[in-house]
CHARMM-style PDB file with segment names, atoms N, HN, CA, C and O in Angstrom:
ATOM      1  N   ARG     1      90.474 159.400 -37.721  1.00  0.00      PROA
ATOM      2  CA  ARG     1      91.636 159.464 -38.582  1.00  0.00      PROA
ATOM      3  C   ARG     1      92.200 158.076 -38.864  1.00  0.00      PROA
ATOM      4  O   ARG     1      92.641 157.788 -39.977  1.00  0.00      PROA
ATOM      5  N   GLU     2      92.183 157.232 -37.862  1.00  0.00      PROA
ATOM      6  HN  GLU     2      91.825 157.466 -36.958  1.00  0.00      PROA
ATOM      7  CA  GLU     2      92.739 155.888 -38.045  1.00  0.00      PROA
ATOM      8  C   GLU     2      91.911 155.086 -39.042  1.00  0.00      PROA
ATOM      9  O   GLU     2      92.460 154.399 -39.904  1.00  0.00      PROA
ATOM     10  N   VAL     3      90.591 155.176 -38.921  1.00  0.00      PROA
ATOM     11  HN  VAL     3      90.145 155.734 -38.221  1.00  0.00      PROA
ATOM     12  CA  VAL     3      89.718 154.462 -39.855  1.00  0.00      PROA
ATOM     13  C   VAL     3      89.911 155.019 -41.259  1.00  0.00      PROA
ATOM     14  O   VAL     3      89.985 154.253 -42.220  1.00  0.00      PROA
ATOM     15  N   LEU     4      89.992 156.334 -41.390  1.00  0.00      PROA
ATOM     16  HN  LEU     4      89.932 156.956 -40.609  1.00  0.00      PROA
ATOM     17  CA  LEU     4      90.193 156.949 -42.705  1.00  0.00      PROA
ATOM     18  C   LEU     4      91.505 156.482 -43.320  1.00  0.00      PROA
ATOM     19  O   LEU     4      91.559 156.206 -44.518  1.00  0.00      PROA
ATOM     20  N   LYS     5      92.558 156.391 -42.522  1.00  0.00      PROA
ATOM     21  HN  LYS     5      92.514 156.616 -41.548  1.00  0.00      PROA
ATOM     22  CA  LYS     5      93.840 155.915 -43.048  1.00  0.00      PROA
ATOM     23  C   LYS     5      93.717 154.483 -43.559  1.00  0.00      PROA
ATOM     24  O   LYS     5      94.278 154.144 -44.600  1.00  0.00      PROA
ATOM     25  N   LEU     6      92.984 153.643 -42.829  1.00  0.00      PROA
ATOM     26  HN  LEU     6      92.528 153.918 -41.982  1.00  0.00      PROA
ATOM     27  CA  LEU     6      92.807 152.257 -43.257  1.00  0.00      PROA
ATOM     28  C   LEU     6      91.969 152.175 -44.532  1.00  0.00      PROA
ATOM     29  O   LEU     6      92.231 151.341 -45.398  1.00  0.00      PROA
ATOM     30  N   VAL     7      90.962 153.042 -44.644  1.00  0.00      PROA
ATOM     31  HN  VAL     7      90.749 153.720 -43.940  1.00  0.00      PROA
ATOM     32  CA  VAL     7      90.178 153.119 -45.890  1.00  0.00      PROA
ATOM     33  C   VAL     7      91.109 153.514 -47.032  1.00  0.00      PROA
ATOM     34  O   VAL     7      91.065 152.925 -48.112  1.00  0.00      PROA
ATOM     35  N   ALA     8      91.946 154.510 -46.787  1.00  0.00      PROA
ATOM     36  HN  ALA     8      91.982 154.989 -45.910  1.00  0.00      PROA
ATOM     37  CA  ALA     8      92.882 154.979 -47.815  1.00  0.00      PROA
ATOM     38  C   ALA     8      93.875 153.887 -48.203  1.00  0.00      PROA
ATOM     39  O   ALA     8      94.345 153.845 -49.340  1.00  0.00      PROA
ATOM     40  N   ASP     9      94.188 153.013 -47.267  1.00  0.00      PROA
ATOM     41  HN  ASP     9      93.805 153.047 -46.343  1.00  0.00      PROA
ATOM     42  CA  ASP     9      95.095 151.897 -47.548  1.00  0.00      PROA
ATOM     43  C   ASP     9      94.402 150.775 -48.314  1.00  0.00      PROA
ATOM     44  O   ASP     9      95.035 149.789 -48.691  1.00  0.00      PROA
ATOM     45  N   GLY    10      93.091 150.932 -48.544  1.00  0.00      PROA
ATOM     46  HN  GLY    10      92.577 151.733 -48.239  1.00  0.00      PROA
ATOM     47  CA  GLY    10      92.354 149.963 -49.349  1.00  0.00      PROA
ATOM     48  C   GLY    10      91.699 148.833 -48.571  1.00  0.00      PROA
ATOM     49  O   GLY    10      91.242 147.860 -49.172  1.00  0.00      PROA
ATOM     50  N   LEU    11      91.644 148.938 -47.257  1.00  0.00      PROA
ATOM     51  HN  LEU    11      92.015 149.728 -46.769  1.00  0.00      PROA
ATOM     52  CA  LEU    11      91.049 147.875 -46.456  1.00  0.00      PROA
ATOM     53  C   LEU    11      89.527 147.942 -46.491  1.00  0.00      PROA
ATOM     54  O   LEU    11      88.935 149.019 -46.558  1.00  0.00      PROA
ATOM     55  N   GLY    12      88.914 146.776 -46.443  1.00  0.00      PROA
ATOM     56  HN  GLY    12      89.395 145.901 -46.389  1.00  0.00      PROA
ATOM     57  CA  GLY    12      87.465 146.674 -46.355  1.00  0.00      PROA
ATOM     58  C   GLY    12      87.018 146.722 -44.904  1.00  0.00      PROA
ATOM     59  O   GLY    12      87.845 146.745 -43.991  1.00  0.00      PROA
ATOM     60  N   ASN    13      85.716 146.738 -44.696  1.00  0.00      PROA
ATOM     61  HN  ASN    13      85.045 146.720 -45.437  1.00  0.00      PROA
ATOM     62  CA  ASN    13      85.183 146.846 -43.340  1.00  0.00      PROA
ATOM     63  C   ASN    13      85.631 145.700 -42.438  1.00  0.00      PROA
ATOM     64  O   ASN    13      85.957 145.924 -41.272  1.00  0.00      PROA
ATOM     65  N   ARG    14      85.651 144.478 -42.961  1.00  0.00      PROA
ATOM     66  HN  ARG    14      85.386 144.296 -43.907  1.00  0.00      PROA
ATOM     67  CA  ARG    14      86.077 143.334 -42.134  1.00  0.00      PROA
ATOM     68  C   ARG    14      87.533 143.475 -41.713  1.00  0.00      PROA
ATOM     69  O   ARG    14      87.894 143.185 -40.572  1.00  0.00      PROA
ATOM     70  N   GLU    15      88.364 143.925 -42.648  1.00  0.00      PROA
ATOM     71  HN  GLU    15      88.072 144.161 -43.574  1.00  0.00      PROA
ATOM     72  CA  GLU    15      89.790 144.092 -42.342  1.00  0.00      PROA
ATOM     73  C   GLU    15      90.002 145.226 -41.342  1.00  0.00      PROA
ATOM     74  O   GLU    15      90.817 145.112 -40.427  1.00  0.00      PROA
ATOM     75  N   ILE    16      89.266 146.317 -41.522  1.00  0.00      PROA
ATOM     76  HN  ILE    16      88.604 146.410 -42.266  1.00  0.00      PROA
ATOM     77  CA  ILE    16      89.344 147.437 -40.581  1.00  0.00      PROA
ATOM     78  C   ILE    16      88.920 146.959 -39.194  1.00  0.00      PROA
ATOM     79  O   ILE    16      89.575 147.261 -38.196  1.00  0.00      PROA
ATOM     80  N   ALA    17      87.828 146.217 -39.145  1.00  0.00      PROA
ATOM     81  HN  ALA    17      87.296 145.972 -39.956  1.00  0.00      PROA
ATOM     82  CA  ALA    17      87.321 145.702 -37.871  1.00  0.00      PROA
ATOM     83  C   ALA    17      88.367 144.839 -37.168  1.00  0.00      PROA
ATOM     84  O   ALA    17      88.583 144.973 -35.964  1.00  0.00      PROA
ATOM     85  N   ALA    18      89.006 143.964 -37.917  1.00  0.00      PROA
ATOM     86  HN  ALA    18      88.830 143.855 -38.896  1.00  0.00      PROA
ATOM     87  CA  ALA    18      90.020 143.082 -37.330  1.00  0.00      PROA
ATOM     88  C   ALA    18      91.206 143.881 -36.793  1.00  0.00      PROA
ATOM     89  O   ALA    18      91.720 143.586 -35.714  1.00  0.00      PROA
ATOM     90  N   ARG    19      91.632 144.880 -37.537  1.00  0.00      PROA
ATOM     91  HN  ARG    19      91.214 145.119 -38.414  1.00  0.00      PROA
ATOM     92  CA  ARG    19      92.779 145.693 -37.107  1.00  0.00      PROA
ATOM     93  C   ARG    19      92.484 146.495 -35.846  1.00  0.00      PROA
ATOM     94  O   ARG    19      93.356 146.683 -34.998  1.00  0.00      PROA
ATOM     95  N   LEU    20      91.228 146.971 -35.732  1.00  0.00      PROA
ATOM     96  HN  LEU    20      90.520 146.818 -36.421  1.00  0.00      PROA
ATOM     97  CA  LEU    20      90.877 147.850 -34.616  1.00  0.00      PROA
ATOM     98  C   LEU    20      90.149 147.121 -33.486  1.00  0.00      PROA
ATOM     99  O   LEU    20      89.733 147.739 -32.506  1.00  0.00      PROA
ATOM    100  N   PHE    21      90.000 145.807 -33.633  1.00  0.00      PROA
ATOM    101  HN  PHE    21      90.338 145.305 -34.429  1.00  0.00      PROA
ATOM    102  CA  PHE    21      89.331 144.995 -32.612  1.00  0.00      PROA
ATOM    103  C   PHE    21      87.910 145.487 -32.342  1.00  0.00      PROA
ATOM    104  O   PHE    21      87.491 145.614 -31.191  1.00  0.00      PROA
ATOM    105  N   ILE    22      87.174 145.761 -33.429  1.00  0.00      PROA
ATOM    106  HN  ILE    22      87.514 145.658 -34.363  1.00  0.00      PROA
ATOM    107  CA  ILE    22      85.770 146.161 -33.355  1.00  0.00      PROA
ATOM    108  C   ILE    22      84.979 145.252 -34.290  1.00  0.00      PROA
ATOM    109  O   ILE    22      85.566 144.502 -35.070  1.00  0.00      PROA
ATOM    110  N   SER    23      83.664 145.315 -34.216  1.00  0.00      PROA
ATOM    111  HN  SER    23      83.187 145.925 -33.582  1.00  0.00      PROA
ATOM    112  CA  SER    23      82.850 144.477 -35.098  1.00  0.00      PROA
ATOM    113  C   SER    23      82.819 145.075 -36.504  1.00  0.00      PROA
ATOM    114  O   SER    23      82.994 146.283 -36.664  1.00  0.00      PROA
ATOM    115  N   PRO    24      82.598 144.246 -37.517  1.00  0.00      PROA
ATOM    116  CA  PRO    24      82.476 144.769 -38.887  1.00  0.00      PROA
ATOM    117  C   PRO    24      81.354 145.806 -39.009  1.00  0.00      PROA
ATOM    118  O   PRO    24      81.482 146.764 -39.771  1.00  0.00      PROA
ATOM    119  N   LYS    25      80.270 145.625 -38.275  1.00  0.00      PROA
ATOM    120  HN  LYS    25      80.166 144.847 -37.656  1.00  0.00      PROA
ATOM    121  CA  LYS    25      79.168 146.593 -38.315  1.00  0.00      PROA
ATOM    122  C   LYS    25      79.624 147.940 -37.766  1.00  0.00      PROA
ATOM    123  O   LYS    25      79.288 148.981 -38.330  1.00  0.00      PROA
ATOM    124  N   THR    26      80.381 147.932 -36.681  1.00  0.00      PROA
ATOM    125  HN  THR    26      80.654 147.086 -36.223  1.00  0.00      PROA
ATOM    126  CA  THR    26      80.905 149.176 -36.116  1.00  0.00      PROA
ATOM    127  C   THR    26      81.849 149.845 -37.109  1.00  0.00      PROA
ATOM    128  O   THR    26      81.811 151.064 -37.278  1.00  0.00      PROA
ATOM    129  N   ALA    27      82.686 149.062 -37.757  1.00  0.00      PROA
ATOM    130  HN  ALA    27      82.716 148.072 -37.619  1.00  0.00      PROA
ATOM    131  CA  ALA    27      83.584 149.614 -38.773  1.00  0.00      PROA
ATOM    132  C   ALA    27      82.779 150.253 -39.894  1.00  0.00      PROA
ATOM    133  O   ALA    27      83.127 151.332 -40.374  1.00  0.00      PROA
ATOM    134  N   SER    28      81.708 149.593 -40.314  1.00  0.00      PROA
ATOM    135  HN  SER    28      81.426 148.716 -39.925  1.00  0.00      PROA
ATOM    136  CA  SER    28      80.844 150.117 -41.368  1.00  0.00      PROA
ATOM    137  C   SER    28      80.231 151.453 -40.967  1.00  0.00      PROA
ATOM    138  O   SER    28      80.167 152.380 -41.774  1.00  0.00      PROA
ATOM    139  N   VAL    29      79.785 151.547 -39.728  1.00  0.00      PROA
ATOM    140  HN  VAL    29      79.838 150.794 -39.072  1.00  0.00      PROA
ATOM    141  CA  VAL    29      79.200 152.800 -39.233  1.00  0.00      PROA
ATOM    142  C   VAL    29      80.256 153.903 -39.231  1.00  0.00      PROA
ATOM    143  O   VAL    29      79.977 155.031 -39.637  1.00  0.00      PROA
ATOM    144  N   HSD    30      81.460 153.583 -38.777  1.00  0.00      PROA
ATOM    145  HN  HSD    30      81.687 152.667 -38.448  1.00  0.00      PROA
ATOM    146  CA  HSD    30      82.538 154.579 -38.769  1.00  0.00      PROA
ATOM    147  C   HSD    30      82.831 155.067 -40.190  1.00  0.00      PROA
ATOM    148  O   HSD    30      82.981 156.267 -40.417  1.00  0.00      PROA
ATOM    149  N   VAL    31      82.912 154.144 -41.137  1.00  0.00      PROA
ATOM    150  HN  VAL    31      82.790 153.169 -40.952  1.00  0.00      PROA
ATOM    151  CA  VAL    31      83.189 154.517 -42.528  1.00  0.00      PROA
ATOM    152  C   VAL    31      82.061 155.397 -43.066  1.00  0.00      PROA
ATOM    153  O   VAL    31      82.324 156.406 -43.721  1.00  0.00      PROA
ATOM    154  N   SER    32      80.826 155.029 -42.800  1.00  0.00      PROA
ATOM    155  HN  SER    32      80.612 154.209 -42.268  1.00  0.00      PROA
ATOM    156  CA  SER    32      79.687 155.835 -43.262  1.00  0.00      PROA
ATOM    157  C   SER    32      79.736 157.240 -42.677  1.00  0.00      PROA
ATOM    158  O   SER    32      79.473 158.217 -43.378  1.00  0.00      PROA
ATOM    159  N   ASN    33      80.070 157.342 -41.398  1.00  0.00      PROA
ATOM    160  HN  ASN    33      80.283 156.548 -40.828  1.00  0.00      PROA
ATOM    161  CA  ASN    33      80.176 158.658 -40.763  1.00  0.00      PROA
ATOM    162  C   ASN    33      81.297 159.488 -41.376  1.00  0.00      PROA
ATOM    163  O   ASN    33      81.157 160.698 -41.549  1.00  0.00      PROA
ATOM    164  N   ILE    34      82.397 158.844 -41.699  1.00  0.00      PROA
ATOM    165  HN  ILE    34      82.511 157.860 -41.558  1.00  0.00      PROA
ATOM    166  CA  ILE    34      83.515 159.547 -42.335  1.00  0.00      PROA
ATOM    167  C   ILE    34      83.102 160.075 -43.704  1.00  0.00      PROA
ATOM    168  O   ILE    34      83.392 161.224 -44.038  1.00  0.00      PROA
ATOM    169  N   LEU    35      82.426 159.246 -44.497  1.00  0.00      PROA
ATOM    170  HN  LEU    35      82.190 158.312 -44.225  1.00  0.00      PROA
ATOM    171  CA  LEU    35      81.974 159.685 -45.821  1.00  0.00      PROA
ATOM    172  C   LEU    35      81.064 160.901 -45.688  1.00  0.00      PROA
ATOM    173  O   LEU    35      81.172 161.849 -46.466  1.00  0.00      PROA
ATOM    174  N   ALA    36      80.171 160.873 -44.706  1.00  0.00      PROA
ATOM    175  HN  ALA    36      80.084 160.103 -44.074  1.00  0.00      PROA
ATOM    176  CA  ALA    36      79.259 161.999 -44.500  1.00  0.00      PROA
ATOM    177  C   ALA    36      80.018 163.251 -44.067  1.00  0.00      PROA
ATOM    178  O   ALA    36      79.752 164.340 -44.577  1.00  0.00      PROA
ATOM    179  N   LYS    37      80.957 163.111 -43.137  1.00  0.00      PROA
ATOM    180  HN  LYS    37      81.173 162.227 -42.723  1.00  0.00      PROA
ATOM    181  CA  LYS    37      81.721 164.265 -42.655  1.00  0.00      PROA
ATOM    182  C   LYS    37      82.565 164.890 -43.757  1.00  0.00      PROA
ATOM    183  O   LYS    37      82.728 166.109 -43.810  1.00  0.00      PROA
ATOM    184  N   LEU    38      83.096 164.051 -44.632  1.00  0.00      PROA
ATOM    185  HN  LEU    38      82.963 163.061 -44.589  1.00  0.00      PROA
ATOM    186  CA  LEU    38      83.929 164.555 -45.728  1.00  0.00      PROA
ATOM    187  C   LEU    38      83.092 165.009 -46.914  1.00  0.00      PROA
ATOM    188  O   LEU    38      83.610 165.590 -47.868  1.00  0.00      PROA
ATOM    189  N   ASN    39      81.773 164.736 -46.843  1.00  0.00      PROA
ATOM    190  HN  ASN    39      81.352 164.264 -46.068  1.00  0.00      PROA
ATOM    191  CA  ASN    39      80.854 165.090 -47.927  1.00  0.00      PROA
ATOM    192  C   ASN    39      81.276 164.440 -49.243  1.00  0.00      PROA
ATOM    193  O   ASN    39      81.315 165.083 -50.292  1.00  0.00      PROA
ATOM    194  N   VAL    40      81.590 163.149 -49.157  1.00  0.00      PROA
ATOM    195  HN  VAL    40      81.559 162.626 -48.304  1.00  0.00      PROA
ATOM    196  CA  VAL    40      81.954 162.371 -50.341  1.00  0.00      PROA
ATOM    197  C   VAL    40      81.028 161.165 -50.438  1.00  0.00      PROA
ATOM    198  O   VAL    40      80.406 160.764 -49.454  1.00  0.00      PROA
ATOM    199  N   ALA    41      80.944 160.592 -51.636  1.00  0.00      PROA
ATOM    200  HN  ALA    41      81.449 160.918 -52.435  1.00  0.00      PROA
ATOM    201  CA  ALA    41      80.000 159.502 -51.874  1.00  0.00      PROA
ATOM    202  C   ALA    41      80.643 158.116 -51.867  1.00  0.00      PROA
ATOM    203  O   ALA    41      79.936 157.109 -51.828  1.00  0.00      PROA
ATOM    204  N   SER    42      81.967 158.055 -51.904  1.00  0.00      PROA
ATOM    205  HN  SER    42      82.541 158.873 -51.936  1.00  0.00      PROA
ATOM    206  CA  SER    42      82.601 156.742 -52.016  1.00  0.00      PROA
ATOM    207  C   SER    42      83.878 156.657 -51.192  1.00  0.00      PROA
ATOM    208  O   SER    42      84.462 157.662 -50.785  1.00  0.00      PROA
ATOM    209  N   ARG    43      84.284 155.417 -50.965  1.00  0.00      PROA
ATOM    210  HN  ARG    43      83.810 154.601 -51.295  1.00  0.00      PROA
ATOM    211  CA  ARG    43      85.539 155.171 -50.264  1.00  0.00      PROA
ATOM    212  C   ARG    43      86.718 155.721 -51.073  1.00  0.00      PROA
ATOM    213  O   ARG    43      87.700 156.203 -50.509  1.00  0.00      PROA
ATOM    214  N   THR    44      86.605 155.641 -52.390  1.00  0.00      PROA
ATOM    215  HN  THR    44      85.807 155.250 -52.849  1.00  0.00      PROA
ATOM    216  CA  THR    44      87.673 156.149 -53.259  1.00  0.00      PROA
ATOM    217  C   THR    44      87.858 157.645 -53.064  1.00  0.00      PROA
ATOM    218  O   THR    44      88.985 158.131 -52.967  1.00  0.00      PROA
ATOM    219  N   GLN    45      86.750 158.372 -53.009  1.00  0.00      PROA
ATOM    220  HN  GLN    45      85.835 157.977 -53.088  1.00  0.00      PROA
ATOM    221  CA  GLN    45      86.833 159.817 -52.782  1.00  0.00      PROA
ATOM    222  C   GLN    45      87.403 160.110 -51.394  1.00  0.00      PROA
ATOM    223  O   GLN    45      88.201 161.033 -51.231  1.00  0.00      PROA
ATOM    224  N   ALA    46      86.997 159.330 -50.403  1.00  0.00      PROA
ATOM    225  HN  ALA    46      86.349 158.580 -50.536  1.00  0.00      PROA
ATOM    226  CA  ALA    46      87.530 159.509 -49.050  1.00  0.00      PROA
ATOM    227  C   ALA    46      89.036 159.247 -49.035  1.00  0.00      PROA
ATOM    228  O   ALA    46      89.788 159.959 -48.370  1.00  0.00      PROA
ATOM    229  N   ALA    47      89.469 158.226 -49.767  1.00  0.00      PROA
ATOM    230  HN  ALA    47      88.858 157.647 -50.308  1.00  0.00      PROA
ATOM    231  CA  ALA    47      90.898 157.924 -49.854  1.00  0.00      PROA
ATOM    232  C   ALA    47      91.655 159.077 -50.501  1.00  0.00      PROA
ATOM    233  O   ALA    47      92.767 159.404 -50.086  1.00  0.00      PROA
ATOM    234  N   ALA    48      91.053 159.696 -51.520  1.00  0.00      PROA
ATOM    235  HN  ALA    48      90.149 159.430 -51.857  1.00  0.00      PROA
ATOM    236  CA  ALA    48      91.693 160.840 -52.177  1.00  0.00      PROA
ATOM    237  C   ALA    48      91.865 161.990 -51.191  1.00  0.00      PROA
ATOM    238  O   ALA    48      92.909 162.642 -51.172  1.00  0.00      PROA
ATOM    239  N   VAL    49      90.852 162.239 -50.376  1.00  0.00      PROA
ATOM    240  HN  VAL    49      90.004 161.709 -50.391  1.00  0.00      PROA
ATOM    241  CA  VAL    49      90.946 163.286 -49.354  1.00  0.00      PROA
ATOM    242  C   VAL    49      92.053 162.935 -48.362  1.00  0.00      PROA
ATOM    243  O   VAL    49      92.849 163.795 -47.986  1.00  0.00      PROA
ATOM    244  N   ALA    50      92.101 161.687 -47.943  1.00  0.00      PROA
ATOM    245  HN  ALA    50      91.454 160.989 -48.249  1.00  0.00      PROA
ATOM    246  CA  ALA    50      93.127 161.253 -46.992  1.00  0.00      PROA
ATOM    247  C   ALA    50      94.524 161.466 -47.561  1.00  0.00      PROA
ATOM    248  O   ALA    50      95.413 161.957 -46.864  1.00  0.00      PROA
ATOM    249  N   HSD    51      94.718 161.100 -48.819  1.00  0.00      PROA
ATOM    250  HN  HSD    51      93.996 160.701 -49.384  1.00  0.00      PROA
ATOM    251  CA  HSD    51      96.031 161.284 -49.445  1.00  0.00      PROA
ATOM    252  C   HSD    51      96.378 162.762 -49.546  1.00  0.00      PROA
ATOM    253  O   HSD    51      97.520 163.156 -49.315  1.00  0.00      PROA
ATOM    254  N   ARG    52      95.392 163.571 -49.891  1.00  0.00      PROA
ATOM    255  HN  ARG    52      94.464 163.250 -50.079  1.00  0.00      PROA
ATOM    256  CA  ARG    52      95.611 165.017 -50.003  1.00  0.00      PROA
ATOM    257  C   ARG    52      96.002 165.605 -48.648  1.00  0.00      PROA
ATOM    258  O   ARG    52      96.801 166.538 -48.578  1.00  0.00      PROA
ATOM    259  N   GLU    53      95.437 165.056 -47.578  1.00  0.00      PROA
ATOM    260  HN  GLU    53      94.788 164.298 -47.635  1.00  0.00      PROA
ATOM    261  CA  GLU    53      95.724 165.539 -46.227  1.00  0.00      PROA
ATOM    262  C   GLU    53      96.958 164.867 -45.614  1.00  0.00      PROA
ATOM    263  O   GLU    53      97.332 165.158 -44.477  1.00  0.00      PROA
ATOM    264  N   GLY    54      97.579 163.975 -46.370  1.00  0.00      PROA
ATOM    265  HN  GLY    54      97.275 163.739 -47.293  1.00  0.00      PROA
ATOM    266  CA  GLY    54      98.785 163.318 -45.897  1.00  0.00      PROA
ATOM    267  C   GLY    54      98.553 162.138 -44.969  1.00  0.00      PROA
ATOM    268  O   GLY    54      99.452 161.754 -44.222  1.00  0.00      PROA
ATOM    269  N   LEU    55      97.350 161.554 -45.007  1.00  0.00      PROA
ATOM    270  HN  LEU    55      96.619 161.866 -45.614  1.00  0.00      PROA
ATOM    271  CA  LEU    55      97.047 160.424 -44.126  1.00  0.00      PROA
ATOM    272  C   LEU    55      97.288 159.076 -44.785  1.00  0.00      PROA
ATOM    273  O   LEU    55      97.457 158.071 -44.094  1.00  0.00      PROA
ATOM    274  N   GLY    56      97.306 159.040 -46.104  1.00  0.00      PROA
ATOM    275  HN  GLY    56      97.169 159.856 -46.665  1.00  0.00      PROA
ATOM    276  CA  GLY    56      97.374 157.752 -46.779  1.00  0.00      PROA
ATOM    277  C   GLY    56      98.703 157.407 -47.333  1.00  0.00      PROA
ATOM    278  OT1 GLY    56      98.868 156.339 -47.923  1.00  0.00      PROA
TER     279      GLY     56
END
């Protein structure tokens, strides 16, 4: 949920990594997993889901 909120806030993988004290590669993997779980193809679509769910 935290990574999804940061995606919805418009942050890139490097920025997400810095905020969560993880590597950019780990952030990228988390984002990819979120896209797959939400069955969406883009960060924009994931952000729309987050906003709809009240996370963004």
